[in-house]
C-alpha positions as CSV (number, residue, x, y, z in Angstrom):
1,M,5.3,4.9,0.9
2,E,4.0,8.1,2.5
3,A,7.1,10.1,1.6
4,N,6.7,9.3,-2.1
5,K,2.8,9.9,-2.0
6,W,2.0,6.3,-2.7
7,A,-0.1,6.0,0.4
8,Y,-1.5,7.7,3.4
9,R,-2.5,6.7,6.9
10,K,-6.1,6.7,7.9
11,A,-7.0,8.9,10.8
12,G,-8.4,7.5,14.0
13,K,-7.9,4.2,15.8
14,N,-7.0,2.2,12.6
15,K,-3.9,3.6,11.1
16,D,-3.4,1.2,8.2
17,L,-1.8,2.5,5.0
18,V,-4.2,3.3,2.2
19,P,-3.0,3.7,-1.3
20,Y,-3.8,6.8,-3.4
21,R,-6.2,5.9,-6.3
22,S,-3.8,7.2,-8.8
23,R,-1.2,4.5,-7.7
24,I,-3.9,1.9,-8.0
25,Q,-4.9,3.0,-11.4
26,S,-1.2,3.1,-12.6
27,G,-0.9,-0.6,-11.6
28,I,1.8,0.1,-8.8
29,L,-0.4,-0.8,-5.9
30,E,-3.5,-3.0,-5.2
31,Y,-6.1,-2.7,-2.4
32,E,-7.8,-6.0,-1.9
33,P,-10.2,-7.5,0.8
34,I,-8.7,-10.3,2.8
35,A,-10.3,-12.6,5.4
36,I,-8.5,-13.1,8.7
37,L,-9.3,-16.2,10.9
38,L,-9.2,-15.4,14.5
39,N,-8.3,-17.8,17.4
40,N,-11.8,-18.1,18.4
41,G,-13.0,-19.5,15.0
42,T,-14.5,-16.4,13.7
43,S,-13.3,-14.4,10.8
44,I,-13.1,-10.8,9.9
45,S,-12.5,-9.0,6.7
46,K,-10.0,-6.1,6.1
47,L,-8.6,-4.4,3.2
48,Q,-4.9,-4.9,2.6
49,M,-2.5,-2.8,0.4
50,R,-0.1,-4.7,-1.8
51,I,2.8,-3.7,-4.0
52,T,2.5,-5.1,-7.4
53,P,5.6,-6.4,-9.5
54,K,5.5,-3.1,-11.4
55,G,5.5,-1.2,-8.1
56,L,8.5,-3.2,-6.9
57,T,10.4,-2.3,-10.1
58,K,9.6,1.4,-9.6
59,L,10.7,1.2,-5.9
60,A,14.0,-0.3,-7.0
61,V,14.5,2.5,-9.5
62,I,13.8,5.1,-6.7
63,F,16.1,3.5,-4.1
64,S,18.9,2.9,-6.5
65,S,18.8,6.5,-7.7
66,G,18.6,7.9,-4.2
67,A,15.3,9.7,-5.1
68,I,13.6,8.9,-1.9
69,G,10.9,11.5,-1.3
70,D,10.4,12.0,-5.0
71,T,6.6,12.4,-5.6
72,K,6.7,11.2,-9.3
């Protein structure tokens, strides 16, 4: 994801992947809030990156052609 410029890692303690806005706008990735229920009964909210079906198709093409690292 990082090599293809689809996402980058946040600096600091939380190193989650964050999608580039262009990938969200093109429909390849989504960035949505989720709720996580902890063992003590409380919940926290967090943003989660997801690959869309269109993104999976594009990844299949990239991997089948051997173009890993291609920024297009």
